[in-house]
VEXBA-421723 format. One line per 10 residues: number of its first residue (from 1); for each residue x, z, y of C-alpha. Coordinates in steps of 0.001 Angstrom, whole numbers. Layout:
NUM	X/Z/Y  ... $
//
This chain:
1	53625/69067/-96086  54734/69510/-92495  58027/69869/-90675  58864/72729/-88309  61708/73464/-85891  62570/76368/-83648  65533/76829/-81303  66976/79458/-78980  69732/77811/-76948  71829/78132/-73809 $
11	70662/74840/-72283  67457/72764/-72173  66059/72159/-75669  63557/69325/-75163  65896/66573/-76373  67169/68653/-79300  63614/69314/-80483  62696/65644/-80149  65767/64547/-82117  65102/67181/-84764 $
21	61509/66059/-85237  62692/62486/-85719  64884/63719/-88585  61911/65567/-90101  59474/62681/-89561  59232/62138/-93334  57421/65479/-93611  54472/64342/-91515  53391/61204/-89694  49924/62143/-88511 $
31	50763/64256/-85449  53652/65806/-83547  54048/68526/-80967  56634/70427/-78935  56352/73660/-76943  59175/74935/-74748  59459/78283/-73001  60525/78737/-69388  60186/82323/-68253  56526/83331/-68625 $
41	55307/79748/-68926  54950/77624/-72045  55120/73856/-71652  53282/71934/-74373  52784/68330/-75398  51285/67218/-78688  49170/64428/-80102  48416/62114/-82984  51008/59657/-84225  54719/59373/-84862 $
51	57195/61355/-82769  58368/58228/-80939  54764/57405/-79976  53613/60882/-78946  56441/61639/-76502  57179/59575/-73405  59768/60162/-70701  57247/61924/-68465  56301/64260/-71318  59920/65113/-72041 $
61	60628/65900/-68394  57821/68463/-68370  59174/70300/-71437  61500/72655/-69574  63271/75714/-70957  66047/76872/-73273  63778/77940/-76126  61153/75987/-78034  59491/74963/-81277  58395/71618/-82716 $
71	56084/70406/-85464  55234/67215/-87355  52038/67226/-89399  49984/65434/-91914  46513/66822/-92612  45546/68508/-95872  42145/68394/-97569  39163/69099/-95354  41148/69192/-92127  40386/67072/-89107 $
81	42712/64382/-87828  41835/65087/-84199  44520/65831/-81628  43023/69330/-81312  44533/70197/-84691  48011/68949/-83826  50471/71808/-83750  51879/74063/-82358  48809/76254/-81714  48573/78705/-78827 $
91	46859/82057/-78253  47103/84208/-75103  45949/87646/-76282  47412/90202/-76617  50650/88248/-76112  51270/84608/-75357  52156/83119/-78746  52687/79541/-79953  53062/78849/-83660  53938/76019/-86036 $
101	53174/76296/-89750  54104/74415/-92914  51978/75170/-95962  48393/76119/-96706  46549/79445/-96776  44375/79759/-99860  42270/82587/-98380  41694/80926/-95022  37880/81252/-95148  38077/84972/-95909 $
111	40550/85493/-93085  38427/83532/-90646  35480/85797/-91451  37650/88909/-91017  38961/87653/-87693  35440/87129/-86376  33779/90278/-87728  36582/92832/-87685  39325/91629/-85355  36946/90098/-82776 $
121	38988/86922/-82541  37652/83370/-82334  39117/80363/-84187  38407/76996/-82548  39421/74527/-85272  39274/74096/-89042  43045/74507/-89315  44378/77360/-91426  47391/77368/-89099  45200/78613/-86251 $
131	43884/81290/-88600  47454/82328/-89374  48278/82443/-85661  45341/84760/-84958  46231/87030/-87871  49765/87307/-86469  48427/87978/-82964  46160/90747/-84264  48943/92357/-86290  51248/92268/-83253 $
141	48561/94035/-81245  48142/96679/-83946  51878/97340/-84284  52767/97321/-80559  52918/100442/-78401  51258/100026/-74999  51550/96263/-75469  55328/96462/-75736  57157/94856/-78631  60495/95526/-80288 $
151	62108/93873/-83312  60828/96831/-85323  57191/96358/-84315  57431/92572/-84717  58625/92997/-88306  55797/95471/-88931  53375/92790/-87746  54867/90248/-90165  54430/92787/-92959  50760/92910/-91980 $
161	50573/89114/-92179  52052/89215/-95685  49482/91816/-96768  46564/89718/-95538  47576/86095/-96089  47706/84273/-99423  49184/80869/-100165  52212/79051/-98824  53550/79439/-95310  56817/78835/-93525 $
171	56321/79743/-89872  58124/79473/-86556  56663/81041/-83407  57506/81904/-79800  56356/85186/-78259  56291/84951/-74478  58921/87145/-72852  60363/88281/-76184  61869/85452/-78247  61511/83353/-81384 $
181	60139/84557/-84720  60391/82777/-88084  59210/83925/-91506  58459/82705/-95014  55797/83738/-97532  56808/86230/-100286  56964/83432/-102891  59144/81187/-100712  57022/78181/-101677  57770/76068/-98626 $
191	61382/75720/-97420  62901/77247/-94292  66574/77459/-93238  68486/78552/-90159  71862/77863/-88627  74019/78477/-85559  76014/76577/-82981  78804/78255/-81039  78947/77204/-77390  80981/78405/-74424 $
201	77922/80336/-73222  77219/81977/-76605  75583/81400/-79975  72563/79130/-80327  70107/79433/-83243  68071/76728/-84974  65381/77180/-87641  64120/74144/-89591  62222/73061/-92676  65291/71274/-94041 $
211	69042/71620/-93590  69331/67939/-92636  67950/68822/-89198  70765/71300/-88675  73381/68789/-89829  72295/66043/-87475  71960/68377/-84492  75439/69846/-84910  74407/73276/-86226  76123/75077/-89095 $
221	73823/76031/-91948  73907/79796/-92460  71359/80217/-95260  67710/79946/-96234  65190/82359/-94822  64522/84499/-97901  61021/84823/-99389  59156/87516/-97486  61889/87698/-94831  61429/87438/-91079 $
231	64112/86632/-88524  63798/87260/-84805  66034/86047/-81978  65340/87652/-78615  65636/86064/-75181  69290/87125/-74912  70212/85519/-78230  70418/88730/-80295  69633/88156/-83976  67540/90460/-86172 $
241	66251/90071/-89741  64325/92076/-92309  62505/91681/-95607  58883/92312/-94679  57258/92222/-98111  57583/94626/-101017  56352/92038/-103522  58869/89206/-103340  58829/86725/-106238  60732/83532/-105473 $
251	58901/80356/-106561  60027/77359/-104448  57935/74198/-104710  59616/71950/-107272  57957/68868/-105759  60275/69280/-102752  63177/68270/-104989  61239/65431/-106637  59859/63719/-103555  59186/65617/-100341 $
261	62641/66567/-99068  65340/64201/-97874  68169/63738/-100404  70764/64961/-97895  69057/68341/-97567  70022/71592/-99276  67073/73845/-100149  67492/77311/-101660  71116/76529/-102387  70285/73288/-104187 $
271	71418/69851/-103099  68308/67673/-103342  70485/64655/-104098  72319/66393/-106913  69051/67633/-108412  67728/64069/-108459  70878/62871/-110222  70227/65469/-112920  66630/64285/-113203  67932/60816/-113990 $
281	70268/62137/-116675  67562/64139/-118415  65103/61257/-118166  67689/58934/-119730  68043/61325/-122656  64295/61193/-123256  64271/57380/-123091  67080/57255/-125629  65209/59667/-127924  61789/57997/-127672 $
291	62602/54298/-127315  65448/54049/-129825  66980/50558/-129748  65460/49600/-126420  65602/46101/-124992  65917/47086/-121325  68032/44611/-119369  68082/46266/-115961  67056/49504/-114201  65408/49094/-110804 $
301	64440/51994/-108502  61266/52084/-106458  62640/52957/-102994  63583/55441/-101778  63271/58867/-103401  63899/57634/-106946  67196/55879/-106217  69544/58743/-107286  67567/59330/-110498  67478/55610/-111336 $
311	71216/55232/-110714  72134/58113/-112994  69616/56982/-115628  71238/53539/-115733  74726/55027/-115956  73689/57330/-118787  72132/54481/-120788  74866/51972/-119973  72397/49521/-118385  72861/47501/-115215 $
321	71451/49097/-112061  70023/46690/-109504  68098/46877/-106245  64953/44851/-106920  62804/45749/-103935  63434/45447/-100213  61677/48078/-98154  60136/47539/-94740  61093/50795/-93062  58524/50416/-90325 $
331	55613/51100/-92671  54639/54728/-93274  54893/56545/-96594  51880/55481/-98675  51621/58891/-100323  50482/60509/-97082  48374/57657/-95732  44679/58560/-95502  42351/56452/-97611  42883/54630/-100893 $
341	42276/51170/-99420  44919/51706/-96721  47458/52929/-99294  46844/49899/-101525  47098/47417/-98680  50300/48956/-97347  52239/48653/-100630  52705/44879/-100296  53583/45269/-96630  56081/47984/-97474 $
351	57918/46435/-100438  58949/42917/-101379  60514/41932/-104721  63880/40176/-105063  62859/37554/-107596  66301/36924/-109123  66489/40523/-110355  63227/40219/-112307  62991/36663/-113584  63344/36473/-117356 $
361	64320/40160/-117734  62939/43295/-119338  63018/45759/-116451  62777/49533/-116291  61202/50611/-113012  61969/54198/-111993  59695/56171/-109669  60080/59717/-108394  56516/60495/-109494  53100/58973/-110099 $
371	50260/60609/-108197  47263/58349/-107703  48743/55322/-109445  47825/52913/-106638  51408/52207/-105631  52638/52049/-109233  49979/49523/-110224  50801/47232/-107308  54539/47444/-107945  54204/46621/-111642 $
381	52118/43594/-110669  54774/42537/-108163  57445/42745/-110891  55366/40565/-113196  54722/38031/-110447  58487/37924/-109823  59008/36782/-113426  59696/39967/-115428  59121/39541/-119184  58415/43220/-119810 $
391	57897/46004/-117286  58702/49508/-118460  57990/52397/-116120  59718/55799/-115924  58784/58781/-113772  61404/61376/-112797  58561/63911/-112643  55992/64962/-115269  52360/63786/-115082  50567/65114/-112001 $
401	47374/66432/-113573  46290/69246/-111273  45516/69637/-107570  48066/71194/-105252  46723/73857/-102897  49960/74887/-101197  50269/72173/-98577  50614/68847/-100440  47741/66415/-99982  46720/65695/-103574 $
411	43920/68173/-104108  41295/66360/-106196  41452/65744/-109914  39510/62500/-109654  42304/60969/-107546  45075/61869/-109992  45632/59064/-112475  47073/61419/-115116  44040/63720/-115218  42234/63205/-118522 $
421	44462/60301/-119641  47231/60005/-122215  50573/58414/-121359  49523/55194/-123110  46260/55098/-121169  48126/55597/-117880  50544/52799/-118834  47541/50543/-119403  46017/51558/-116062  49152/50642/-114099 $
431	49879/47550/-116215  53195/48732/-117669  54444/47781/-121145  55401/51413/-121684  55482/54606/-119608  57985/57459/-119932  57421/60737/-118098  59966/63479/-117479  59160/66707/-119346  58426/69719/-117129 $
441	61108/71840/-118759  63616/69028/-118238  62614/68812/-114577  63152/72538/-114113  66456/72250/-115956  67528/69479/-113574  67138/71803/-110594  68551/74870/-112330  71677/72935/-113313  72519/72842/-109593 $
451	71633/76495/-108949  71440/78530/-112192  70328/81583/-110212  66933/80021/-109473  64644/80926/-112366  61054/80201/-111269  59234/77379/-109517  55855/76569/-108039  54849/73663/-110291  51047/73883/-110279 $
461	50498/70134/-109880  52165/69705/-113283  51069/72790/-115226  47975/74096/-113396  49525/77553/-112851  48807/78870/-109346  51319/81605/-108642  49408/83346/-105820  46769/84421/-108351  43773/83750/-106127 $
471	42986/80086/-106889  39722/79881/-108820  37715/76967/-110161  35248/77567/-107336  38083/77193/-104824  39208/73898/-106384  35638/72585/-106500  35180/73458/-102834  38398/71614/-101933  37082/68500/-103672 $
481	33759/68810/-101866  35486/69032/-98486  37642/66043/-99281  34685/63906/-100285  32433/64941/-97417  33927/62528/-94903  34786/65462/-92696  37936/63920/-91312  37521/62091/-88048  39962/60940/-85428 $
491	39631/62231/-81907  39676/59473/-79287  42044/61624/-77233  45442/60850/-78734  47499/63561/-77074  47368/66648/-74893  49813/68042/-72353  49456/71609/-71147  51252/74132/-68981  50153/77619/-70005 $
501	50509/80403/-67439  51254/83545/-69449  51624/86062/-66652  48335/87732/-67707  49171/88099/-71379  46844/91099/-71805  43758/89209/-70700  40951/88783/-73225  40558/85365/-74813 $
//
């Protein structure tokens, strides 16, 4: 999970990109980066940490230009946490290109070998995003005529990317001297939207991972970038779009609606908040069917993603809804914190129980999902320590039993508490009196109730079905090996600032 932004404006964009990344901070807390374009020069600053920590006043002053892209990142399995892998990435041949990517390529190793042996291109990091950048650069070279590009040849290059790349990818890129390019994989797994802002000087365009970035920056949401589609805005602000894949099959990631996206976002025509309300209704129906004459006194959400589901669940069952935990908003999301020990330690720092809401009561705790179980176990213990008589636990999502290979950092089966365990065994592991999971079909129904036109989803972490068709047991085993190898290491250099002279765009790398 990462967050990407791209803008073509009529005035300097450094502050807009910074503000937009702050809004998308929930999509990645490990690193942040911004590149702006000023004539033939790219200005870049990126580094490890939160947006507010990576960018200082001196960095912002150097990010000149009316066009730019931004990225917030958290690393996926096997990737390094060094500043060298912070995005955007840059390549200077055959055109100056910077690129930000959200997702994960499942054939990255094959592509890296092709780039080296056939395309004669060198990849410097372990990041699949740099692989994707080099594939795009090669396809642009192949489609261009005498190193000149047009919207037509740019779209041909994206078609070449779609033919070669497998997995999930939402991409935003700048091509020096030409404009901004954005595209989405043919399955539309990861989200991407665009909008406009009318100014006295003309129309400005903004591309983002979530619509909330457009809302807060004053842009009007136009629509989602369609699966397999590419959009291009040239230096003069002219807009072009085309479907660049003949094999489009829309499967958005259903985990976006469960947990990843902000509730005030709209993805693929679906209000995330409304979808979570429906999850609560359907979960309430299952509780009524399976628990009969329950003795639940109060429903308490585990902040923050589960709050809409818990509220609607309580309303449906006619039970009091109460806020039982106070959240310290200056602690990062435990789901994307590296290391089990750090996640466990941070739970108590992040949440504190309001004792009066637990003492002498049978409580139903509602979570958006249960992944590793570390947070759930600690929270159940906190409820008991606060005086709860019984602690029931409900998950708005089904059991997470399979690794995700499309950009969410939960790739190993050994880390997933639901793998190989029954619901009763999981309840015992987290210390709950009883555990109720949402059914997968009910989860899909919750989203489809908001947009009936959406028929299919990427739900591999729940059902083990990998829609790209290239994920083998060997691939999954290799992912687990990389994760357990201790490959991740943090670079002592926390950030990098670069001015890239792109006058000689045809020079060899």
